[in-house]
BALOBA-1460 file (C-alpha; in Angstrom, 3 decimals):
// residues 110
<rec num="1" residu="x" x="-18.617" y="23.707" z="-14.110"/>
<rec num="2" residu="x" x="-16.488" y="20.959" z="-12.604"/>
<rec num="3" residu="x" x="-18.119" y="17.544" z="-12.246"/>
<rec num="4" residu="x" x="-16.667" y="14.962" z="-9.880"/>
<rec num="5" residu="x" x="-17.734" y="11.337" z="-9.727"/>
<rec num="6" residu="x" x="-16.367" y="8.730" z="-7.370"/>
<rec num="7" residu="x" x="-17.065" y="5.568" z="-5.504"/>
<rec num="8" residu="x" x="-15.746" y="3.486" z="-2.647"/>
<rec num="9" residu="x" x="-16.367" y="-0.188" z="-1.957"/>
<rec num="10" residu="x" x="-18.506" y="-0.806" z="1.109"/>
<rec num="11" residu="x" x="-17.549" y="-3.690" z="3.359"/>
<rec num="12" residu="x" x="-20.015" y="-5.624" z="5.515"/>
<rec num="13" residu="x" x="-18.099" y="-4.894" z="8.700"/>
<rec num="14" residu="x" x="-17.726" y="-1.134" z="8.046"/>
<rec num="15" residu="x" x="-20.602" y="-0.341" z="5.675"/>
<rec num="16" residu="x" x="-22.829" y="1.566" z="8.106"/>
<rec num="17" residu="x" x="-19.904" y="3.627" z="9.352"/>
<rec num="18" residu="x" x="-18.784" y="4.390" z="5.777"/>
<rec num="19" residu="x" x="-22.309" y="5.481" z="4.811"/>
<rec num="20" residu="x" x="-22.398" y="7.802" z="7.829"/>
<rec num="21" residu="x" x="-19.005" y="9.268" z="6.841"/>
<rec num="22" residu="x" x="-20.260" y="9.783" z="3.273"/>
<rec num="23" residu="x" x="-23.432" y="11.508" z="4.430"/>
<rec num="24" residu="x" x="-21.487" y="13.782" z="6.788"/>
<rec num="25" residu="x" x="-18.983" y="14.635" z="4.044"/>
<rec num="26" residu="x" x="-21.747" y="15.485" z="1.564"/>
<rec num="27" residu="x" x="-23.632" y="17.652" z="4.051"/>
<rec num="28" residu="x" x="-20.447" y="19.495" z="4.997"/>
<rec num="29" residu="x" x="-19.404" y="19.971" z="1.357"/>
<rec num="30" residu="x" x="-22.771" y="21.491" z="0.407"/>
<rec num="31" residu="x" x="-21.970" y="24.450" z="2.652"/>
<rec num="32" residu="x" x="-18.610" y="25.186" z="1.025"/>
<rec num="33" residu="x" x="-18.124" y="28.142" z="-1.326"/>
<rec num="34" residu="x" x="-18.477" y="27.053" z="-4.930"/>
<rec num="35" residu="x" x="-20.306" y="23.787" z="-4.232"/>
<rec num="36" residu="x" x="-23.328" y="23.615" z="-6.534"/>
<rec num="37" residu="x" x="-24.347" y="20.060" z="-5.600"/>
<rec num="38" residu="x" x="-22.966" y="17.162" z="-3.570"/>
<rec num="39" residu="x" x="-24.711" y="13.786" z="-3.585"/>
<rec num="40" residu="x" x="-23.930" y="10.505" z="-1.841"/>
<rec num="41" residu="x" x="-25.745" y="7.334" z="-2.968"/>
<rec num="42" residu="x" x="-25.638" y="3.611" z="-2.418"/>
<rec num="43" residu="x" x="-25.559" y="1.875" z="-5.812"/>
<rec num="44" residu="x" x="-28.866" y="0.130" z="-6.488"/>
<rec num="45" residu="x" x="-27.144" y="-2.726" z="-8.313"/>
<rec num="46" residu="x" x="-24.167" y="-4.473" z="-6.701"/>
<rec num="47" residu="x" x="-21.023" y="-4.589" z="-8.843"/>
<rec num="48" residu="x" x="-19.297" y="-7.812" z="-9.814"/>
<rec num="49" residu="x" x="-15.724" y="-8.529" z="-8.792"/>
<rec num="50" residu="x" x="-13.370" y="-10.505" z="-11.003"/>
<rec num="51" residu="x" x="-14.054" y="-13.637" z="-8.957"/>
<rec num="52" residu="x" x="-17.818" y="-13.302" z="-9.554"/>
<rec num="53" residu="x" x="-18.642" y="-12.069" z="-6.055"/>
<rec num="54" residu="x" x="-20.847" y="-9.021" z="-5.621"/>
<rec num="55" residu="x" x="-20.023" y="-5.895" z="-3.665"/>
<rec num="56" residu="x" x="-21.792" y="-2.634" z="-2.879"/>
<rec num="57" residu="x" x="-20.423" y="0.840" z="-3.488"/>
<rec num="58" residu="x" x="-21.047" y="4.256" z="-2.060"/>
<rec num="59" residu="x" x="-21.168" y="6.638" z="-5.036"/>
<rec num="60" residu="x" x="-20.584" y="10.389" z="-5.069"/>
<rec num="61" residu="x" x="-21.629" y="12.965" z="-7.668"/>
<rec num="62" residu="x" x="-20.499" y="16.536" z="-7.152"/>
<rec num="63" residu="x" x="-20.855" y="19.808" z="-9.090"/>
<rec num="64" residu="x" x="-18.527" y="22.743" z="-8.425"/>
<rec num="65" residu="x" x="-18.345" y="26.274" z="-9.817"/>
<rec num="66" residu="x" x="-14.616" y="26.203" z="-10.561"/>
<rec num="67" residu="x" x="-11.296" y="24.426" z="-10.303"/>
<rec num="68" residu="x" x="-10.347" y="26.844" z="-7.518"/>
<rec num="69" residu="x" x="-13.408" y="25.781" z="-5.501"/>
<rec num="70" residu="x" x="-12.434" y="22.113" z="-5.954"/>
<rec num="71" residu="x" x="-8.853" y="22.815" z="-4.891"/>
<rec num="72" residu="x" x="-10.092" y="24.621" z="-1.779"/>
<rec num="73" residu="x" x="-12.414" y="21.675" z="-1.022"/>
<rec num="74" residu="x" x="-9.615" y="19.116" z="-1.327"/>
<rec num="75" residu="x" x="-7.302" y="21.262" z="0.819"/>
<rec num="76" residu="x" x="-9.646" y="21.223" z="3.824"/>
<rec num="77" residu="x" x="-8.522" y="19.002" z="6.714"/>
<rec num="78" residu="x" x="-12.024" y="17.499" z="6.882"/>
<rec num="79" residu="x" x="-11.869" y="16.455" z="3.215"/>
<rec num="80" residu="x" x="-8.430" y="14.896" z="3.641"/>
<rec num="81" residu="x" x="-9.618" y="13.075" z="6.781"/>
<rec num="82" residu="x" x="-12.676" y="11.758" z="4.919"/>
<rec num="83" residu="x" x="-10.523" y="10.229" z="2.168"/>
<rec num="84" residu="x" x="-8.106" y="8.771" z="4.735"/>
<rec num="85" residu="x" x="-10.999" y="7.229" z="6.690"/>
<rec num="86" residu="x" x="-12.484" y="5.674" z="3.550"/>
<rec num="87" residu="x" x="-9.099" y="4.294" z="2.494"/>
<rec num="88" residu="x" x="-8.692" y="2.684" z="5.902"/>
<rec num="89" residu="x" x="-12.133" y="1.027" z="5.822"/>
<rec num="90" residu="x" x="-12.346" y="-0.142" z="2.202"/>
<rec num="91" residu="x" x="-10.416" y="-2.949" z="0.498"/>
<rec num="92" residu="x" x="-9.488" y="-0.538" z="-2.327"/>
<rec num="93" residu="x" x="-8.795" y="3.211" z="-2.386"/>
<rec num="94" residu="x" x="-11.715" y="5.424" z="-3.404"/>
<rec num="95" residu="x" x="-12.018" y="5.952" z="-7.163"/>
<rec num="96" residu="x" x="-12.414" y="9.535" z="-8.365"/>
<rec num="97" residu="x" x="-12.818" y="11.222" z="-11.750"/>
<rec num="98" residu="x" x="-12.854" y="14.994" z="-12.279"/>
<rec num="99" residu="x" x="-14.293" y="16.574" z="-15.432"/>
<rec num="100" residu="x" x="-14.695" y="20.049" z="-16.886"/>
<rec num="101" residu="x" x="-18.369" y="19.990" z="-17.915"/>
<rec num="102" residu="x" x="-20.842" y="22.117" z="-19.825"/>
<rec num="103" residu="x" x="-24.568" y="21.908" z="-19.134"/>
<rec num="104" residu="x" x="-26.215" y="21.244" z="-22.514"/>
<rec num="105" residu="x" x="-29.687" y="20.378" z="-21.221"/>
<rec num="106" residu="x" x="-31.366" y="23.301" z="-23.007"/>
<rec num="107" residu="x" x="-29.683" y="22.376" z="-26.311"/>
<rec num="108" residu="x" x="-30.904" y="18.795" z="-26.118"/>
<rec num="109" residu="x" x="-34.279" y="19.277" z="-24.460"/>
<rec num="110" residu="x" x="-35.284" y="22.717" z="-25.730"/>
């Protein structure tokens, strides 16, 4: 399984629009081949900037069947447009991390 985590800083002037974009992107992604899960959340606890100010983030957690499914997802015009829109509205580019993951729930909980 491929696990993707990411976040983008929400701004007061664009926050509602960014949340709508995130929700649309997640809903669209859930219908793609190989998408096991796609979640979009607003962080419950604001993060602290270096200057001590607080800011909110929109956080994404995704699960995909394979690297090929992720590549196909990133190649879609809608996915590229989503990232471009978020870059334009946020003071920093979206952060993203991609992991090869193994579900070990049964080993730990069983």
